[in-house]
C-alpha positions, 0 to 999 in steps of 0.5 A: 499500500503506497504512502498516499493510500494509507494516509487516505485511510484517515477518516474525513481527511481533507486534500489540504491535510493529506498534502501536509501529511505526505510531507510530514511523513515522507521520511517514515517507512511502512511500519512507521507510517501505519503507527503514525496513522494509528496515532494521529487518526486518534488525536485529530479533530474534524472542523465540523465538530469544532464548528458545532462546539463553537455554536454551542457557545451561543447557548451559554456554554462558551468555550468548549471548542477551546477545551477540545483544541487543548486551549484549556486557559482560553476555554475557562476565559471563554466560559467565564466571559460568555465567550468575551461577550460573544465576540470571541465566539463569532471569531472562532466561528469564522476561524474554526477551520484554521484553528482545526487545521493548526491543531491537526498540524501540531498533532501530526508533528507530535505523532510523527516525532513519537513514531520516529523516536520509538515511543 
């Protein structure tokens, strides 16, 4: 199975994400790549899920998207301030895809380092 086919087995992968992952995993052998897909697939987030969590912020539970993306301090601030009086929630609504992409790229780097290091 080629590098591209193994990466395409990740549920919900986008074309931009696939290109990033192909570059990030170019130096991995087939066994390492399988381990990478297993690790990364369990850590990555879907932009639609982040959008849904952001929309829930308008019901008074602001900041869930920040908690899900590992930004605990910002999640607490959003929760206590109703998402900066919903302004931060609106900004996150607009930027949900880029926030998810940044998180997924960070998780890809972590997974690649773990696989290369044999952790």
